[in-house]
C-alpha positions in Angstrom: 89.6 86.6 -13.3 86.3 87.2 -15.1 84.2 90.1 -14.0 80.6 89.5 -13.1 78.0 90.6 -15.6 76.1 93.6 -14.5 72.9 93.0 -12.5 69.8 93.1 -14.7 66.9 95.4 -13.9 64.4 94.0 -11.5 66.8 91.7 -9.7 67.1 94.1 -6.8 70.7 93.3 -5.7 72.2 95.8 -3.3 75.0 97.4 -5.3 77.7 98.2 -2.8 79.1 97.5 0.7 79.5 94.5 2.9 75.8 93.6 2.6 75.7 93.5 -1.2 73.4 90.6 -2.2 73.7 88.2 -5.1 70.4 87.9 -6.8 68.6 84.6 -7.1 68.6 84.9 -10.9 72.4 85.5 -10.9 73.0 82.5 -8.6 71.0 80.3 -11.0 72.9 81.7 -14.1 76.2 80.8 -12.5 75.2 77.2 -12.5 75.2 77.2 -16.3 78.9 78.1 -16.6 80.4 75.0 -18.4 83.6 74.9 -16.3 81.8 75.4 -13.0 78.5 73.5 -13.5 77.6 70.3 -11.6 75.7 67.5 -13.3 71.9 67.2 -12.5 71.7 63.5 -11.7 69.8 63.1 -8.4 66.1 62.2 -8.0 63.7 62.6 -5.1 64.5 59.1 -4.0 68.3 59.9 -4.1 67.6 62.9 -1.8 65.7 60.8 0.7 68.4 58.2 0.7 71.0 61.0 1.2 69.0 62.4 4.1 68.4 59.2 6.0 71.9 58.1 5.1 73.5 61.0 6.8 71.1 61.5 9.7 71.2 58.0 11.0 74.7 57.6 12.2 76.9 58.6 15.2 74.0 60.3 16.9 72.1 57.0 17.3 75.0 54.6 17.5 77.4 56.6 19.8 76.0 59.9 21.2 72.9 58.3 22.8 74.9 56.5 25.5 77.1 59.5 26.3 74.3 62.0 26.9 72.1 59.6 28.8 74.9 58.8 31.2 76.2 62.3 31.7 73.3 64.7 31.2 69.7 63.4 31.0 69.3 59.7 32.0 66.3 58.0 30.4 64.9 61.5 29.6 67.3 61.6 26.7 64.3 60.5 24.7 62.8 63.9 25.5 66.0 65.6 24.4 65.7 63.9 21.0 62.1 65.2 20.8 63.3 68.8 21.6 66.1 68.6 19.1 63.7 67.3 16.5 61.2 70.1 17.0 64.1 72.7 16.5 65.2 70.9 13.4 61.6 70.7 12.0 61.2 74.5 12.3 64.5 75.0 10.6 63.7 72.4 7.9 60.6 74.3 6.8 62.8 77.4 6.3 65.4 75.3 4.4 62.8 73.8 2.2 61.6 77.2 0.9 65.1 78.3 0.2 66.3 75.1 -1.4 63.3 75.0 -3.8 63.6 78.7 -4.6 67.4 78.9 -5.0 68.4 75.4 -6.3 72.1 76.2 -6.2 75.0 74.4 -4.4 76.0 75.8 -1.1 73.0 75.5 1.2 72.8 78.2 3.9 75.7 80.0 2.3 73.9 80.5 -1.0 70.6 81.4 0.8 72.4 84.0 2.9 74.1 85.6 -0.2 70.7 86.0 -1.8 68.9 87.5 1.2 71.3 89.0 3.8 74.4 90.0 1.9 78.0 89.0 1.2 79.5 89.4 4.6 76.7 87.3 6.2 77.1 84.7 3.4 80.9 84.5 4.1 80.3 84.1 7.8 77.8 81.3 7.3 80.0 79.7 4.7 82.9 79.7 7.0 80.7 78.3 9.7 79.5 75.5 7.4 83.1 74.6 6.6 83.7 74.1 10.4 80.4 72.2 10.8 80.8 69.8 8.0 84.5 69.1 8.6 84.1 68.4 12.3 80.9 66.5 11.7 82.6 64.2 9.3 85.5 63.7 11.7 83.0 63.1 14.5 81.3 60.3 12.6 84.5 58.8 11.3 85.7 58.7 15.0 82.5 57.0 16.1 82.8 54.5 13.2 86.4 53.7 14.4 85.1 52.9 17.9 82.7 50.3 16.5 85.5 48.8 14.3 87.7 48.4 17.3 84.8 46.8 19.3 84.0 44.5 16.4 87.6 43.4 16.0 87.9 42.8 19.8 84.9 40.5 19.6 86.8 38.6 16.8 89.9 38.4 19.0 91.8 41.0 17.0 93.3 43.9 19.0 94.6 47.0 17.4 97.6 48.6 19.1 96.6 51.6 21.3 98.9 53.9 19.2 96.7 53.5 16.1 93.3 52.9 17.6 92.6 56.5 18.6 91.7 55.3 22.2 95.0 54.7 23.8 96.5 56.6 26.7 98.8 59.5 25.6 99.4 60.0 21.9 97.2 57.9 19.8 96.3 58.3 16.1 92.9 57.1 14.8 94.2 55.2 11.8 90.9 53.3 10.9 88.9 56.6 10.9 91.4 58.5 8.8 91.7 55.7 6.3 87.9 55.6 6.0 87.8 59.3 5.1 90.4 59.0 2.4 88.7 56.0 0.8 85.3 57.7 0.7 86.9 60.9 -0.7 87.8 58.8 -3.8 84.1 57.7 -4.1 82.9 61.3 -3.8 85.3 62.4 -6.5 83.9 59.9 -9.0 80.4 61.4 -9.1 77.2 62.2 -7.2 75.2 59.3 -8.7 77.7 56.7 -7.6 77.7 58.3 -4.1 73.9 58.0 -4.0 74.0 54.3 -5.1 76.6 53.4 -2.5 74.6 55.3 0.1 71.4 53.5 -0.8 72.9 50.1 -0.1 74.3 51.2 3.2 71.1 52.9 4.3 69.1 49.6 3.8 71.6 47.8 6.1 71.7 50.3 8.9 68.0 50.9 9.0 67.6 47.1 9.4 70.1 47.2 12.3 68.2 50.1 14.0 64.9 48.2 13.7 66.7 45.1 15.2 67.8 47.3 18.2 64.2 48.4 18.7 62.3 45.2 18.4 64.9 42.8 19.9 65.7 45.2 22.7 62.1 45.4 23.7 62.3 41.9 25.2 65.1 43.0 27.6 63.6 46.3 28.8 63.2 46.5 32.6 60.9 49.1 34.1 63.3 49.7 37.0 65.9 51.2 34.6 63.5 54.1 33.9 63.4 55.1 37.5 64.0 58.0 37.9 63.1 59.0 34.3 64.4 62.5 35.0 67.3 62.1 37.4 67.6 64.7 40.1 69.9 67.6 39.2 73.4 67.2 40.8 76.2 69.8 41.0 79.1 69.5 38.7 82.2 67.8 40.3 84.1 70.3 42.6 87.2 70.3 40.4 85.3 71.0 37.2 85.9 74.5 35.7 83.1 76.9 34.9 84.4 76.9 31.3 82.8 73.5 30.8 79.4 74.6 32.1 76.6 75.5 29.7 76.7 79.2 28.8 73.1 79.8 29.9 73.9 78.7 33.4 76.7 81.2 33.6 74.7 84.1 32.1 71.7 83.7 34.3 73.3 82.6 37.6 72.4 78.9 37.5 74.6 76.7 39.6 76.4 74.4 37.1 74.7 71.1 37.3 73.8 67.9 35.4 70.6 66.0 35.0 67.2 67.5 36.0 65.3 69.7 33.6 68.3 71.7 32.6 70.1 68.5 31.9 67.4 67.6 29.3 68.1 70.9 27.4 71.9 70.4 27.7 71.5 66.9 26.3 69.2 68.3 23.5 72.0 70.7 22.5 74.3 67.7 22.2 72.1 65.1 20.6 71.2 67.8 18.1 74.2 66.6 16.1 72.2 63.4 15.4 69.8 65.3 13.2 72.4 67.0 11.0 71.5 65.9 7.6 68.6 67.7 6.0 70.8 70.7 5.6 73.2 68.4 3.8 70.4 67.5 1.4 70.1 71.2 0.6 73.7 71.3 -0.6 72.8 68.9 -3.4 70.1 71.2 -4.8 72.1 72.1 -7.9 72.6 68.4 -8.7 68.9 67.6 -8.5 66.8 67.1 -11.6 63.6 68.7 -10.3 64.7 70.6 -7.2 61.5 72.7 -6.8 59.5 69.6 -6.2 62.0 67.1 -4.8 64.0 69.3 -2.3 61.2 69.8 0.2 60.3 66.1 0.0 63.9 65.0 0.7 64.4 67.5 3.6 61.1 67.0 5.5 60.6 63.3 4.7 64.1 62.2 6.0 63.7 64.2 9.2 60.3 62.6 10.0 61.6 59.0 9.6 64.7 59.4 11.7 62.9 61.2 14.6 60.7 58.2 15.1 63.7 55.9 15.0 65.8 58.0 17.4 63.2 58.3 20.1 62.4 54.5 20.0 66.1 53.6 20.2 66.7 56.0 23.2 63.8 54.5 25.1 64.9 50.9 24.4 68.6 51.3 25.2 68.0 53.2 28.5 65.4 50.5 29.4 67.8 47.7 28.7 70.7 49.1 30.8 70.8 51.6 33.6 71.7 54.9 32.2 74.6 55.3 34.7 76.1 52.1 33.3 76.0 53.0 29.6 79.4 53.3 27.9 80.5 56.0 25.5 82.1 53.6 23.0 79.5 51.5 21.1 76.7 51.9 23.7 74.1 50.0 21.7 76.3 47.0 21.3 77.4 47.1 24.9 73.7 47.2 26.1 73.1 43.8 24.4 76.3 42.4 25.9 75.1 43.5 29.3 71.9 41.3 29.0 74.0 38.3 27.8 73.5 38.5 24.0 76.9 39.1 22.4 75.5 37.8 19.0 73.2 40.8 18.8 76.0 43.0 19.9 78.1 41.8 17.1 75.4 42.4 14.5 74.8 45.9 15.8 78.6 46.7 15.7 78.7 45.4 12.1 75.6 47.5 11.2 77.1 50.5 12.8 80.4 50.0 11.0 78.6 49.8 7.6 76.0 52.4 8.4 78.2 55.2 9.5 80.1 54.9 6.2 77.2 56.6 4.4 77.2 59.4 6.9 80.9 60.2 6.3 80.3 59.9 2.5 77.4 62.4 2.4 79.0 64.8 4.8 82.1 64.9 2.4 79.7 65.7 -0.4 78.1 68.6 1.5 81.5 70.0 2.6 83.0 70.0 -0.8 79.8 71.7 -2.3 79.9 74.6 0.1 83.6 75.3 -0.6 82.9 74.9 -4.3 80.1 77.5 -4.1 82.3 80.0 -2.2 85.1 79.4 -4.8 82.8 80.0 -7.7 81.9 83.4 -6.2 85.5 84.3 -5.8 85.5 84.4 -2.0 88.1 81.7 -1.9 90.5 81.0 -4.9 88.6 80.3 -8.1 90.7 77.2 -8.8 88.8 75.2 -6.3 85.6 75.5 -8.3 87.0 73.7 -11.4 84.8 70.7 -12.2 86.3 67.4 -13.5 85.5 67.0 -17.2 84.7 63.3 -16.9 83.1 63.0 -13.5 81.4 66.4 -13.2 82.5 66.9 -9.6 84.6 69.6 -7.9 87.6 67.4 -7.6 90.0 69.9 -6.0 87.6 70.9 -3.2 86.8 67.3 -2.5 90.4 66.1 -2.2 91.3 69.1 0.0 88.3 68.4 2.2 89.2 64.7 2.5 92.8 65.3 3.5 91.9 67.9 6.1 89.1 65.8 7.6 91.4 62.7 7.7 93.9 64.7 9.7 91.3 66.0 12.2 89.9 62.4 12.6 93.3 61.0 13.4 94.2 63.5 16.0 91.0 64.3 17.8 88.3 62.3 19.8 84.5 62.2 19.5 83.9 64.1 22.7 86.2 67.0 21.7 84.3 68.0 18.6 80.7 67.0 19.2 79.7 70.4 20.6 81.6 72.4 18.0 79.5 70.7 15.3 76.3 71.6 17.0 77.0 75.3 17.6 77.9 75.6 13.9 74.7 74.0 12.8 72.5 76.0 15.1 74.1 79.2 14.0 73.3 78.3 10.4 69.7 77.6 11.4 69.4 81.1 12.9 70.7 82.8 9.8 68.5 80.8 7.4 65.4 81.6 9.4 66.2 85.3 9.3 67.0 85.0 5.6 63.5 83.7 4.8 61.9 86.7 6.4 64.2 89.1 4.6 63.8 87.5 1.1 60.0 87.5 1.5 60.2 91.3 2.0 62.9 92.1 -0.6 61.8 89.7 -3.3 58.1 88.9 -3.0 58.0 88.5 -6.8 60.0 85.3 -6.9 58.1 82.0 -7.5 58.4 79.8 -4.4 57.6 76.1 -5.1 57.4 75.6 -1.4 56.5 78.3 1.1 57.4 78.2 4.8 54.0 78.6 6.7 53.2 81.3 9.1 55.9 83.8 8.1 57.3 85.7 10.0 56.2 83.9 13.2 57.6 80.4 12.4 61.1 81.6 11.2 61.3 83.9 14.3 60.4 81.0 16.5 63.0 78.8 14.7 65.7 81.4 15.2 64.9 81.8 18.9 64.8 78.1 19.8 68.0 77.5 17.8 69.7 80.3 19.7 68.4 78.9 23.0 70.1 75.5 22.3 73.3 77.4 21.4 73.2 78.9 24.9 73.0 75.4 26.4 76.4 74.6 25.0 79.5 75.1 27.1 81.5 78.3 27.4 84.5 76.5 26.1 82.6 75.7 22.9 81.6 79.3 22.5 85.2 80.5 22.9 86.4 78.1 20.2 83.5 79.2 17.9 84.3 82.9 18.4 88.0 82.3 17.6 87.0 80.4 14.4 84.7 83.2 13.3 87.4 85.8 14.0 89.8 83.9 11.8 87.1 83.8 9.1 86.7 87.6 9.3 90.4 88.1 8.8 90.4 85.9 5.7 87.4 87.7 4.2 88.9 91.2 4.5 92.3 90.0 3.4 91.2 88.0 0.4 87.4 87.4 -0.1 86.2 91.0 -0.3 88.8 92.0 -2.8 88.3 89.0 -5.1 84.5 88.7 -4.8 83.1 88.2 -8.4 80.0 90.1 -7.3 82.2 93.1 -6.1 84.4 93.0 -9.2 81.4 92.9 -11.5 79.7 95.8 -9.8 83.0 97.8 -9.9 83.4 97.1 -13.6 81.1 99.1 -15.9 79.3 97.4 -18.8 81.3 97.5 -22.1 78.9 99.9 -23.7 79.7 102.5 -21.0 83.5 102.2 -21.1 85.4 105.1 -22.8 
């Protein structure tokens, strides 16, 4: 294994310990290694397409109905606004990092440059969880719409392979989708962007159809009450399913009401996952200093408007208590006697969510690629295909794992786990902006987060607040995942870190 070159004077990397940092300059130099360099093929438009392509997906086509019925009622529109504000604060922090450190890995790479190796490992391990489960979540939602579309056509999949049957059921459509798109991702970032562009045009058209056609079927009575009165959780429901904030501060576990809006915001937050995926493509962008902020902030603005509009229309078309978890938008049009629109929406969702799975697979493979290039996981996974210029090994490994998760889990089982991983990344990135401003004020920043440190501090606090609104069960699973990550780091990553090996190996001129 090659030792890392010694740190140059002025780069200010911390030399030893768990919190040793990898300088921005060294991160950029690593992208120039021929065997581990990704091709720079993406433009500003490609990034916007990626952003909208991954953000508009399961959150709008599936999650909306679930949280409206179970947590917030028509006030789910406010939940989307709250989640959007949290994301906007984080997006400003991500934009500074992505334009300053245009290297694959997103929050992992940013943390390595500002907070140190142990924090970078933690966030990288967290991102692996987030992206794998997010991909499985969307693939599962896609499968629900496929089943609904086939049912409309008179074709019924057996329960054993539809992912929705009683007892054991394997989600075959979702797993196959992941495997096919893994092949697309392997063949190159530009092809992925082109496929995504076509799909984005289709699904945005479908979302606009939902908004404008649905307006004709909205009934004011369905908005009453807009914020349903808080109700206690069912008597048989365990406290482990209650939001952690309720257990910590003595709130009686309940749904709806004001706390229900925040609980819903913590869940619909998954709908906005996407701009951080854009950051993982920084190394493959032609002019990242200019284009990364545009891709991150622009895509977030567009989808926020679409989400709030869809939430208001759907809860106005059908009483929130009657919304269904599987394909709620399509079912809302069925409820008002328009199965044709329901079929169009199901088709649009089936096509549209394909791009979400595709872009999430890109993000997941790039994080693992960056960690492998740094030696924290085996270096073999950072080998780039000589023809396609993509990290083939990490992409295939990711695809196989996600296909298995998709087949054996359901949408509801993994939605909250995706959110807690994303929110934790937001907290770390916000803190990282403050730290890097203090330790490396000399670095040129093409985009600067405004009102530092106030805005990053606020971003970290509101992200942590939403984390507290997730269930105790989700927190327990998250802590277990993090504990496993620590074991892997101390057993392998710390000893094989290229940064650590380079710092322990003296320059050739000083060797005896």
